[in-house]
C-alpha positions as CSV (number, residue, x, y, z in Angstrom):
1,M,70.2,68.6,55.0
2,A,71.2,70.7,58.1
3,V,71.4,69.3,61.5
4,Y,70.2,71.8,64.0
5,D,72.1,71.2,67.3
6,E,74.8,72.8,69.5
7,N,77.4,72.6,66.7
8,W,75.1,74.5,64.3
9,V,74.5,77.1,66.9
10,M,78.3,77.5,67.5
11,E,78.8,78.2,63.8
12,R,76.4,81.2,63.9
13,K,78.4,84.4,63.9
14,S,77.5,87.4,65.9
15,R,75.4,89.7,63.7
16,H,76.1,93.0,65.5
17,H,72.6,94.2,64.6
18,G,71.5,95.6,67.9
19,L,69.0,94.4,70.4
20,Q,65.8,94.7,68.4
21,P,66.0,91.4,66.4
22,L,66.3,89.4,69.8
23,R,63.6,91.5,71.3
24,D,61.3,90.7,68.3
25,A,62.1,87.0,68.5
26,L,61.4,87.0,72.3
27,H,58.1,88.9,71.6
28,E,57.0,86.4,68.9
29,T,57.6,83.5,71.3
30,G,55.8,84.9,74.3
31,D,58.1,87.4,75.9
32,V,59.2,84.7,78.4
33,Q,61.9,87.0,79.7
34,N,59.2,89.2,81.3
35,R,58.0,86.3,83.5
36,I,61.4,85.5,85.0
37,R,62.9,87.2,88.0
38,C,66.5,88.1,87.1
39,I,69.8,89.1,88.4
40,H,71.9,90.8,85.8
41,V,75.7,90.7,86.2
42,A,78.2,92.8,84.1
43,G,81.8,93.8,84.6
44,T,85.3,93.3,83.2
45,N,86.4,90.5,85.5
46,G,84.9,88.3,88.2
47,K,81.5,88.0,86.5
48,G,81.4,84.2,86.2
49,S,82.8,83.6,89.7
50,T,80.5,86.0,91.3
51,C,77.6,84.3,89.4
52,A,78.8,80.9,90.7
53,F,79.0,82.1,94.4
54,L,75.5,83.6,94.1
55,Q,74.1,80.5,92.5
56,E,75.3,78.4,95.5
57,I,73.9,80.9,98.0
58,L,70.5,81.0,96.4
59,M,70.4,77.1,96.1
60,A,71.3,76.9,99.8
61,N,68.1,78.8,100.5
62,G,66.0,76.4,98.5
63,I,65.6,78.8,95.5
64,K,65.4,77.1,92.1
65,T,68.1,79.0,90.3
66,G,68.9,79.3,86.6
67,M,72.1,80.7,85.4
68,F,73.3,81.9,81.9
69,T,77.1,82.4,81.5
70,S,79.7,82.5,78.7
71,P,82.0,81.3,77.2
72,H,81.7,77.6,77.8
73,L,84.6,75.7,79.2
74,V,83.6,72.0,79.0
75,C,80.9,71.9,76.4
76,H,78.5,74.3,74.8
77,N,75.6,73.3,77.1
78,D,77.4,74.4,80.3
79,R,76.4,78.0,79.4
80,I,72.9,77.2,80.6
81,R,72.2,75.7,84.0
82,I,69.4,75.2,86.5
83,N,70.7,74.4,90.1
84,S,74.1,73.9,88.6
85,T,73.0,71.2,86.2
86,W,73.6,71.9,82.5
87,I,70.8,71.9,80.0
88,P,70.4,68.4,78.6
89,H,71.3,67.9,74.9
90,D,67.7,66.8,74.2
91,A,66.1,69.8,75.8
92,F,68.6,72.1,74.0
93,V,67.9,70.6,70.6
94,N,64.1,70.5,71.1
95,L,64.1,74.1,72.1
96,L,66.4,75.0,69.3
97,N,64.1,73.4,66.7
98,S,61.0,74.9,68.1
99,L,62.5,78.3,68.0
100,L,64.2,77.9,64.7
101,P,61.6,79.9,62.7
102,V,62.3,83.1,64.6
103,I,66.0,82.4,64.8
104,L,66.2,82.2,61.0
105,K,63.7,85.0,60.5
106,Y,65.7,87.5,62.6
107,D,69.2,86.0,61.7
108,L,70.2,85.5,65.3
109,G,73.8,84.7,66.1
110,M,75.2,82.1,68.6
111,F,75.0,84.3,71.8
112,E,71.5,85.4,71.0
113,I,70.3,81.9,70.3
114,D,71.8,80.7,73.6
115,F,70.1,83.4,75.4
116,L,66.7,82.7,73.7
117,I,67.0,79.0,74.5
118,A,68.0,79.8,78.1
119,M,65.0,82.0,78.7
120,H,62.6,79.4,77.4
121,W,64.2,76.7,79.4
122,F,64.1,78.6,82.6
123,A,60.4,79.6,82.0
124,T,59.4,76.0,81.2
125,E,61.2,74.6,84.2
126,G,59.8,77.3,86.5
127,V,63.0,78.7,88.0
128,D,62.5,81.1,90.9
129,I,65.3,83.4,89.8
130,A,67.8,83.5,86.9
131,I,71.3,84.8,87.2
132,I,72.2,86.3,83.8
133,E,75.8,87.2,82.9
134,A,76.4,89.8,80.3
135,G,78.7,88.9,77.4
136,I,80.5,92.1,76.4
137,G,79.7,95.5,78.0
138,G,76.1,95.7,79.1
139,R,74.2,98.5,77.5
140,D,74.3,96.9,74.0
141,D,74.8,93.3,75.1
142,S,72.1,90.9,74.1
143,T,71.3,90.1,77.7
144,N,70.1,93.7,78.2
145,V,66.7,92.8,76.6
146,I,65.5,91.6,80.0
147,P,63.4,94.1,81.9
148,V,64.2,95.7,85.2
149,P,66.2,93.0,87.1
150,S,65.7,92.3,90.8
151,L,69.4,93.3,91.1
152,A,72.0,94.5,88.6
153,I,75.6,93.8,89.6
154,I,78.7,95.5,88.1
155,T,81.7,93.6,89.3
156,T,84.8,95.5,88.1
157,I,85.7,98.1,85.4
158,S,89.0,97.9,83.6
159,Y,90.4,98.0,80.0
160,D,89.0,95.2,77.9
161,H,87.1,94.9,74.6
162,M,88.2,98.5,73.9
163,Q,87.5,98.1,70.1
164,I,83.9,97.7,71.1
165,L,83.4,99.5,74.2
166,G,85.8,102.4,73.8
167,S,89.4,103.3,74.7
168,R,88.6,105.3,77.9
169,L,87.6,103.9,81.2
170,S,84.7,106.2,81.4
171,Q,83.4,104.8,78.0
172,I,83.7,101.3,79.3
173,A,81.9,102.2,82.6
174,F,79.2,103.8,80.6
175,A,78.7,100.6,78.6
176,K,78.5,98.5,81.8
177,A,76.2,100.9,83.6
178,G,73.6,100.3,80.9
179,I,72.3,97.3,82.9
180,L,71.1,99.7,85.6
181,K,67.4,100.2,84.8
182,P,64.9,102.9,85.7
183,Y,63.7,102.5,89.3
184,G,65.8,99.3,89.7
185,H,68.4,98.3,92.2
186,G,72.2,98.1,91.6
187,L,75.3,96.8,93.4
188,C,78.9,97.8,92.4
189,G,82.2,96.3,93.4
190,T,85.4,98.4,93.9
191,H,85.9,100.7,91.0
192,D,88.2,103.4,89.7
193,P,86.9,106.9,90.8
194,H,86.3,107.9,87.1
195,A,84.3,104.7,86.5
196,R,82.4,105.2,89.7
197,S,81.4,108.7,88.8
198,V,80.0,107.6,85.5
199,I,78.0,104.7,87.1
200,S,76.7,106.9,89.9
201,S,75.6,109.5,87.4
202,W,73.8,107.0,85.2
203,A,72.1,105.4,88.2
204,Y,71.0,108.9,89.4
205,R,69.4,109.7,86.0
206,Q,67.6,106.3,86.0
207,H,66.4,106.8,89.6
208,C,68.1,103.4,90.3
209,A,69.0,102.7,93.9
210,L,72.8,102.1,93.8
211,T,74.8,100.4,96.6
212,Y,78.6,100.1,96.6
213,A,80.2,97.0,98.1
214,R,81.4,97.3,101.7
215,P,85.0,96.4,102.4
216,W,86.0,92.8,103.3
217,Y,89.1,91.9,105.2
218,D,91.7,89.2,104.4
219,R,92.0,86.5,107.0
220,G,94.8,84.4,105.5
221,P,94.8,81.7,102.9
222,Q,91.3,81.1,101.5
223,A,89.5,83.1,104.2
224,F,88.0,86.6,104.6
225,S,85.7,88.4,106.9
226,L,82.6,90.4,106.0
227,D,80.3,92.0,108.7
228,H,82.2,90.2,111.5
229,D,81.7,86.6,109.9
230,I,84.7,84.7,108.6
231,Y,84.1,82.8,105.4
232,H,86.3,80.1,103.9
233,L,86.8,79.2,100.2
234,S,87.7,76.0,98.5
235,M,89.2,78.0,95.6
236,P,92.8,79.1,96.4
237,A,93.1,82.3,94.3
238,H,93.2,85.5,96.3
239,Y,90.9,87.3,93.8
240,Q,88.0,85.0,94.6
241,K,87.6,86.6,98.0
242,A,86.4,89.8,96.4
243,N,84.0,87.9,94.2
244,A,82.6,85.9,97.1
245,A,82.2,89.0,99.2
246,L,80.3,90.8,96.3
247,A,78.0,87.8,96.0
248,L,77.3,87.8,99.7
249,Q,76.3,91.4,99.6
250,A,74.1,90.9,96.6
251,A,72.4,88.1,98.5
252,F,71.9,90.5,101.5
253,L,70.3,93.0,99.2
254,L,67.9,90.2,97.9
255,G,66.8,89.7,101.6
256,I,68.9,86.6,102.4
257,N,70.4,86.0,105.8
258,I,74.1,85.7,104.8
259,H,75.3,84.7,108.4
260,T,73.8,81.2,108.5
261,P,75.9,77.9,108.5
262,A,74.2,77.0,105.1
263,I,75.6,80.2,103.5
264,H,79.1,79.5,104.9
265,Q,78.9,76.1,103.4
266,A,77.7,77.4,100.1
267,I,80.7,79.8,99.9
268,E,83.1,77.1,100.8
269,Q,81.8,74.6,98.3
270,T,81.6,76.9,95.3
271,R,83.9,76.1,92.4
272,W,84.2,77.7,89.0
273,P,86.1,75.9,86.3
274,G,89.0,77.6,84.7
275,R,89.6,80.1,87.5
276,F,92.8,79.0,89.2
277,E,91.6,75.4,88.9
278,M,93.8,72.5,89.5
279,I,93.2,69.9,86.8
280,C,96.2,67.5,87.4
281,K,98.2,66.5,90.5
282,H,101.3,65.0,89.3
283,P,102.7,67.4,88.3
284,C,100.3,70.0,89.6
285,V,98.7,71.8,86.6
286,I,96.6,74.9,87.2
287,V,94.5,76.7,84.6
288,D,93.4,80.3,84.9
289,G,91.5,82.4,82.4
290,A,93.4,85.6,83.0
291,H,92.5,87.1,79.7
292,N,93.1,90.7,80.3
293,K,95.6,93.0,82.2
294,E,93.5,93.2,85.4
295,G,92.9,89.4,85.4
296,M,96.7,88.8,84.8
297,E,97.5,91.1,87.7
298,A,95.1,89.1,90.0
299,L,96.7,85.9,88.9
300,C,100.2,87.0,89.5
301,R,99.5,88.2,93.0
302,T,98.4,84.7,93.8
303,L,101.4,83.1,91.9
304,A,103.8,85.3,93.8
305,E,102.6,83.8,97.1
306,M,103.1,80.2,95.9
307,P,106.3,78.4,96.9
308,G,108.3,76.3,94.5
309,P,109.3,76.6,90.8
310,K,106.6,77.6,88.3
311,T,106.3,77.1,84.5
312,A,103.7,79.2,82.7
313,V,102.1,78.2,79.4
314,F,100.4,81.3,77.9
315,S,98.4,82.2,74.9
316,A,95.9,85.0,74.2
317,L,93.6,86.6,71.6
318,R,95.1,89.3,69.5
319,D,92.8,92.0,70.8
320,K,94.3,91.6,74.3
321,P,97.6,93.1,75.6
322,G,99.3,89.8,75.3
323,H,102.9,91.0,75.2
324,E,102.3,93.0,78.4
325,M,100.5,90.0,80.1
326,A,103.4,87.6,79.2
327,L,105.9,90.0,80.8
328,M,103.8,90.1,84.0
329,L,103.9,86.2,84.1
330,K,107.7,86.3,83.6
331,K,108.1,88.3,86.8
332,V,106.5,85.5,89.0
333,C,107.4,82.4,87.0
334,D,110.7,80.6,86.4
335,E,109.7,79.8,82.8
336,V,107.2,81.2,80.3
337,I,106.2,79.1,77.3
338,I,104.4,80.9,74.5
339,T,102.0,78.9,72.4
340,S,99.0,79.1,70.2
341,F,95.6,77.3,69.7
342,Q,92.9,76.8,67.2
343,D,91.1,80.0,67.0
344,A,90.9,82.6,64.2
345,R,91.4,85.3,66.8
346,A,94.5,83.8,68.5
347,D,97.5,86.0,68.6
348,S,100.7,85.0,66.9
349,L,103.8,83.6,68.7
350,Q,105.8,86.5,67.4
351,D,103.5,89.2,68.8
352,L,103.3,87.4,72.2
353,C,107.0,86.6,72.4
354,I,109.1,88.2,75.3
355,P,112.8,88.0,76.1
356,G,113.7,84.6,77.5
357,A,110.3,82.9,76.6
358,I,110.2,79.5,74.9
359,L,108.2,79.3,71.7
360,I,106.2,76.1,71.1
361,A,103.4,76.5,68.5
362,D,101.6,73.3,69.3
363,P,99.7,73.7,72.5
364,V,99.8,69.9,73.2
365,K,103.5,69.9,72.9
366,A,103.8,73.0,75.0
367,I,101.8,71.5,77.9
368,A,103.8,68.3,77.6
369,Y,107.1,70.2,77.8
370,A,105.9,72.2,80.8
371,K,104.8,69.0,82.6
372,E,108.2,67.4,82.0
373,Q,110.0,70.5,83.4
374,R,107.9,70.3,86.6
375,K,107.5,66.5,87.0
376,D,109.5,66.4,90.2
377,N,108.6,69.8,91.8
378,G,106.6,72.9,91.3
379,F,103.6,74.0,89.2
380,V,102.4,74.3,85.6
381,I,100.1,77.3,85.1
382,A,98.1,77.4,81.8
383,A,96.9,81.0,81.5
384,G,95.4,83.4,79.0
385,S,92.4,83.2,76.8
386,L,89.4,81.3,78.1
387,H,89.2,79.6,74.8
388,F,92.8,78.3,75.3
389,I,92.0,77.3,78.9
390,S,89.0,75.4,77.7
391,F,91.3,73.5,75.2
392,V,93.7,72.7,78.0
393,R,91.0,71.5,80.4
394,N,89.5,69.2,77.8
395,M,93.0,67.9,76.9
396,L,93.8,66.9,80.4
397,H,91.6,65.0,82.9
398,P,90.2,67.1,85.8
399,V,91.0,66.0,89.3
400,P,88.0,63.8,90.6
């Protein structure tokens, strides 16, 4: 007899059957997505961190905030949150079983099931607003079944998921731009001119009011200024400044005063697991889900500014430019260890191998070797696939 819980959901494969089955399932269960005010977030990199900053800003203003993100890093339930608290196991299982008839009827996959459960939990708990992170792309992503959002945010556009979204930047931009709805409002981060042109053209055709992010200014380690205010971050990665600035401008467009002490505190206390996150102190182990070229470039800029020797442990999925990403790490690290992890999509050590790299197939042994190398001085950086980062996070104990 089947047990319907989070593990059963995780075994459900993506069906690639378009948006209609999920729309039909939502319709049969009350179209709860139509009763929830949403912020929709798409982009190649920075989506999760931007969502996290925006969640803290909204909570600081007393707004009951739901958030749906993927993939999970700690456990499956961390994809669905209200006021930063994960959906409880009992609530998840109860909703899963109540929605099971439509799940089976429309043969929904894991991501669709999670989204369906999230929408029903948010509606039941009466959230004021829900932040929804798109999975892949935007136009054909399951999250795009929501009606016109209060704000659609496109963080960045770069090459990723090209086998699904297309090999040209203009194709990827067109996929992301699909979250801009008729007569809605959109906000875009800094984009390539070609991507910007595609997004602007789509917004014009949709009569969508589109705003481009204003510049922010670097004010040294973990600080930046926007509109004459200086904001401080707890997260040390340089790339988080852009994500925080984008979240602040999103909040401004939503009518929030972003210059109050409460907002400054919200920005400073925001944390997002797996993004330049220190999980051990002795030696210092940092994990970063730099899972594509743009993400790796951002990570390497931060690593280049760090003093002391660095050992990187790297693994990636085979649909990523893993060899190129490993070479980028080699330029800023003293050692690069190539490893693997339990995932059918994980790339092979041979394909990821670069000159001078150390190959250790077992990720547990790879991390242990790196920690031994840096036990007296320096840093260990585990980077690459978010699935690999999740494994490393759960293997080691986070800093209290």
